[in-house]
N, C-alpha and C positions, 0 to 999 in steps of 0.2 A: 528413499527410505520411508518407512511408515512406523507410527507408534505401535508398540507391542499391544496385543490384546490384553496381556497380563500385566497391566500397569494401572496404578492409582495416582491421582494428582490431588494434592491438598495445598491450601495456602500455607506459606511459611509463617510461623508465629514469631520467629526470631529475625527475619529479614523482610522489611517492607518491600512490596512490589516483587516478591519472589514466590516461587511455588516449589513444593517438594514433589519429586517424581519417585515413586516406589515400585520396583519390580517385584511382583508377588512370586515370580519364578526364580529369580536370582537372589532376592533379598537385598538388592542394591538400592541405594538412596542417593539422589542428587538434588541439590538446590539450584534452580535456574531462574534467571530474571523473566519477568512477564513477557518482555519482548522476544526472548528466545523461545518461550513456549509457543507464542503466536507464530514465529518462524517455523517451528517444527510442524505445527498444525497446517501451515500453508505450503509445506514442502520447500522452504526457502533457506534452510539451515546450511551453513558452510560445511565443507567436507571435513575439516578437522573436528568440528563440534559434533557432526553426525557420527564420525568414527568413534569418538569418545563415548557417546550415548549408546552406540551399538555394542561396544565392549561391555557395557553395563546391562545389556539385554533390554534396553528401553526402546531402541529402534531396530526394526527388522526389515529385511529386503522384501519379504513376501508374507503377509499375514496368513495366507492359506497354507503355506509350507509350515509356518510356525504352529498352526492349529493341528496339522497332521503329526508334527513332532510331539505335541502334547498327547495326542491320542495313543502314541506308542511308548510314552515315557516310562510307565510302570513296567511294561513288558521288557524294556531295555534294562531297567534297574534290576528286575528279577534275574535276567540273564547274566548280569555282571557279578552278582553277589556270590561270595565264597565264605560268608560268615553266617552260620546257622544259629538262630536265637530260639531258645526253648524256655518256656515258663513251666516249671515243674511244681505241681501242687502236692506237697508231701503229706499233707493231712488236712482234715477239716475240724481241727480241734483248736482251742485257744485258752490262754490263761487270763484273758480279759473278757468283760461282758459289756460290749459296746451296745448302746441302745439302738443303733441303726445297723447292726451287724449285717453285712451284705450276704453272708453265707448262712444266716440263721435258719432259713427254711430247710436247708439240706445238710446242716451241720450235724455231726455225731461223732462217735469214736472211730472215725474213718482214718486209717493210716496206710501209707504205702508200705507194702510188704517188701522183705528183702528180695523175694523172687521177682517182683515187679521192678524193683530198682536195678537188679541185675539185667533184666530184659531191656531197661532203658539204656544202660551202659552199652550192652551188646548192639542195640539198634543204632545208637549214635556213632559207635565205632564203625560198624559195617556200612551205614548209609552216608556218613559224613566224614568222619576223621580219616578213614582209609581212602577216601576219595579226594583228600586234600582240602577239606573245609575246616576253618576255625569253628569252635563251638563255644557259645556263651549261654549259660543257664541263669535264669532268675528263679531262685527257690522261693516258694510262695506257700500260702496256707489259706485258712487257718493261720497258725503261727509256725513257720518253718523250723524254728530252733527247738521246737518240741521233738523234732526228728533229727537232732544233731548228728547222731551216729550214721544215719543214711547220707547226710551231706558229706561227712568225712569219707565214708566208704566210696560213694560215687565219684567224689572229686579225686581221691587217690588214684582210682583206676583210670579216670578220664585224663587226668594230668599225665600219667605215664604213657597212655596210648597216644596222646597228642605229641609228646616228645619223640616217641618212636617214629611217628609219621611226619615230623617236621611242621606241625601246625600248632595253633594256640588253643588252650582251654582256660576259661575264666568263669567266675560266677559272682552273682550279687544276691543280696537278701532283701526281700520285701517283708519287713519285720515290724512288730509293734514296738520293738526296742527294749523290752523289759529283760530279755535274756542275753542280749549281746554285751556281755561283760568284757573286760580287757583280757581275761584268761581265755574266753571263747574266741575272741578276735585273734589272739596270738596263735591259737591252734589252727584257725582257718586261713589266715593270710598266706602262709606258705603253700597252701593247697589251691590258691587261685582266687581268693576273695578279693574283689576289687571295688566293692561299693556296697552300701546298705541304705535302704529307704526307711527312715523312722517316721512315725506319725505323732504329732502333738496337736490336739484340737484346741489351740488357743492357750491363754494363761491358765494357771493351776486350777482355779475354781471352775472354769469352763471345761477344760480337758477332763478333770476328775469326774464331773457330772456325766460326761459323754462316754468316757473310756475307763471305768474303774476295773480293778482286778475282779476276777470271778467271785472272790471272797467278799467283795464290796469295798475293799481298801482302796485308797488313792494310788494311782499309778504314775502321776506326773514326775515326782522326784526320782523314782527308780529309772525312768527313761532318761531324764536329763543327766543323772549320775553316769549312766552308761555312755551317753553322748560325750560327756566331758572326759571319760576314760578312754575312748577309742578313736577320737577324731584324728589323732596323729598316726593311727594305724590303718584306718579304713575311711575312704572318702564317703561323706554322709550327704544324702539328699534328705531334706526335711519336707514332709507333707502334712497337711491338716485338712479336716473336713468341716466346713462351716455351714451354718443355717442363716436364714434371713434375720433371725432375732439375736444372733451372737457375733456376726462377722466384724462389727465395729470394735469388739473386744480383742481381736486377734493381735493387733500390733503390740499390745502389752506383753505378749509372749517374748518379744525380742528383748525387753528389759530384764525379764527373768533369766533368759539365756545369757545376756551380758553379765549379769551378777555372778554367773557360774563360769565366766571366762570364755563362753562360746560366742565369739564375735564372727563377723562376716567372712573372714579368711579361713575359718574352721569348718564351714559348710560349703559343699560344692554347689548346691542348688536348693532353692526354696520355692514351693508351689502349693497354694491352697486351692481346694476344689470344693464344690457344693456337695452336701449329702444327697445321694440319689436313692430312690425308693427300692432299688434292687441292685444286685451286683453289677458293677460297671468297670470301666477301664481306669478310673481316676487314681486307683492305688498304684498303677504302673505308669501311666502317662496322662498328661492333661489334655490331650487332643480331643477326647470324647466329651469333655465337660463344657458344653456350650449351650446357651439358650438366649433367646432375645427377650426374656422376661426383664422388665426395666430394673427391678431390684437386683437381679443377678448380674446384669451388665454393670451396674454401679458398684456392686460388691467386688467383682473381679477387678475392675479398674482401680478401685480404692486400695485393695490389698496389694495389687501389683505395684502401685506407686509406693506404698509403705515399705514393701520388700526392697525395692530399688533405692529408696531414699536412705535406708539404713545400711546400704553397701552390699547387700546380698545379691546373688545372681538368681535370675528366674528365666522362664521360657520366653523366647522371642518368636515372632511369626516366622514360619518356614514351610518348605514343601512338606506336606503331610497327607497321608492316605490311611484309610481304615486298615487295620492290621490284616483283615481277611484278604486284602489285595496283595500282600507281601508273601511270596512263596517261602521265604527263609525264616518264617515265624510259625511256631506251633505251641500249643498248650497241651501238657500231659497231666491228667489228673491222677489222684492217688491209686486208682485201679488200672491205670494204663490206657484209659480212653483218651482220644485225641480231639482237640477242639482248635478252632482258629482264634478264639478270643476267650479270656477268662470269664467274661460276662455270660458266655453261652453255656457254662457248666450247669446252670440252673434251668435250662430250657430243653424240653424234650425234642429230640429229632435233629439237634444241631451238632452232633458228633460227626467228625470226618474220618474216623477210623480208630484203630487200636494199635498199641505197640506190637501185638502179636500178628495182626493182619496187614499193617501198614496204613498209609494215608490213601483214602479214596478220592475220587474225582468230585470235588465240591464246587466246581465252577458254576453249575446251574443252581444248586441248592443255596449257595451264598451270594448269588447274583454278581459274580465277578464282572467288572466293567460296566456296572449299571450307569456310570457317569459318562459313558462314551455316546453321548447324544448331543445334538446341536446346542441345546440350551446350556449345557455345561461347558462344551468345548469353546464357546464364545464368551464365557463368563470370566471376568478379570480375576475372580477369586479361585478359579479351578486349582491352581497349584497348592493352595492352602486347604483344600477341601476334598477334591476327588470324590464327590458324592456324599461325603460325610460318614457318619458312624452307623453301622448296621444295627447295633444294640439300641441306640436312641430311636432309630426308625421303629423297631419292634416295641419299645416302651411307649411310643405314641399311638400304638394300635395299628400301625401300617404294615404293609407287606415288606419283606426283605428287599424286594426289587425297587421299592420307593426310595427317593432321594432324601437324605437328611441335609437339606440345603442350609448353608451357613451364611447366606448373603446378608440377612438382617442382622445377625450377630456381628459379622465383620464390618458392616456399615456402621454399627454402633460403637465398635471398639478399635478398629485398626488405626484410625488417625490418632486417637489418644495414646495408643500403644507406641506408635512411632514418636510422638512428642515426648513421651516418657523416656524412650531410649535416647533421644537427643539431649534430654536434660541430665540423665543419670548414667548413661552407658557410652563408652567409646564405640562409635558405630562406623567410623571411617567414611563420614559423609563426603561425597566428592562434588565440590562446586564445579559446575560445567563452565 
């Protein structure tokens, strides 16, 4: 048996003369004595111990077979999926005036028409629901709740179609939180609402400076009022966008939430991400927000520890690929134009089709499989990266085919992340 390529080894901070083995592919963690690690490396481990580590994905029979398995991993995942995920951009309008607005350059009075919404329902029904796929929509904007009637209309139709064909329909909201009142939540939950992403950029003074209403009025209290009013109806994910000069203020947000009765058991997930200079993925997923800039590494580690120390859940390392690699994900903008990532809506030439014409072949244009090269396939971080984020590659002025290598970032953060998990999270560490 051989050590997996996709394995990291760190000294154990809690057990002298022990090491932590972490499988980046399985997410498994084992604490082993130094002598056992030496026996592994020398091929002298006993059969029972070898079998235990093999079950955790840490030992493999043939590293070359493991490498080929990784080469085809996303292809297999795409082939197994029967859950279609759609981000639907209902409008490019908003009742807030955020200083860093990601859609500012192309925002306007753009709203999805009833005709385009009908075409969306027809397409999802014909191409997915009638073929036995579950459908999950993330309604996005702008501010999606400015298009509440369309959310209701689409969801009523899709829910009925899903029932008729024995599949599931559900949706979530990526919202600034100002319009998701209890009355609105009570209207939407029966139609399939199963989650909402709110955004608070730190404590009141920080948030209100960054995310005021379009009128100039403060928005913090209105958002927190709604969180307190709907948490028992709708699972809430809380996000926030920080800068180098304000991230140290963010933990005070939790004190304000606690004063309103919003404690850790009332939020499903908390994740803070850096302000980016142009539309990115961080409103929907944290996977794209990485950099090896020293201040950002420190900010992310500091905020993650504060989140965990207060009992909230946040992201863990896990198998992750750029959304363009996943065939069961698509973005539909207000005009019915299709993209693979919400960040690409502001980039000319990155559409992959329309609702009317269908999805084109984007494998070459979006450089699918750009990570299938030796330098990636032998990298221990491949399962956490798969070539990184296409958007960040473009933001750096590189070609889409170039890699957004996360090695430096993961070198700087993974060990601390695992130690945080051991301190604050039940991880099921398996002593070998």
